[in-house]
C-alpha positions, 0 to 999 in steps of 0.5 A: 496465466492469471491476471496477477501475473500481469505487472499492472494487476500486481501493482493494483493488488499491492495498492489495494492491500496497502489501502486495506491495511491503512483503513485497519490502522485508522479504525484502530486509532479511532477505537483508541481515541479515549485510551490514555497514553495512546499514540496513533499509528499510520503507514508510510506513504505508498510510493512506486519506488518502495513497491519497485524495491520490494519486487526487486528484493522478492521480499514478502509483503506485510500480508504474507503474499509474495511480490506480484511480478517477477521483479526488477533487478538493479544492475551494477555497471561499475565496481564502485556502485553500491548495491541496495542493502535492504529494500524500504518497506512500503507498508512499515507502520510509523507511529506519530502524533497528530496535531494535539495531545490531550492531558491523559497523553492521548494523541488521537485527533478524530478529525485527522483520522477521518480525513485519513479514512476518507483519503484511503476510501477514495483511493481504494474506490479509484483502484477498484474502478481501474481494476474493473475497467482493466479486466473488462478490457482484457475480456473484450480483447479475449472475446471471439470476434463476431462476424 
């Protein structure tokens, strides 16, 4: 049994993957800041509910990795309850305009992209720190008692 088998580490791995993908998209937006007609793209906001639905459906993440935990299955306690048709994707890219569009049709605002990159980086650092502290706690718990 590895650390990825624990739900906490599975969720952290999923969060880190999401933040990596978001940094890639923001970098792509910045690289195309001078491309005429380019529209920036971003990922949907990471949510616990979407992650839970992805685990329940057993659908692979965008990166091709299977759901990190055994998943949670919704129960129908009545015949009138509707089962979810399709789990919402936590990582589906959405195209949208930033605050301004230039005359050549480019909608990338470098200021907005830098704010998104900073936010992703801070969240990534926090998730890595939490992952490291959790691993240290597991190592301490697994260590042979001294005495």
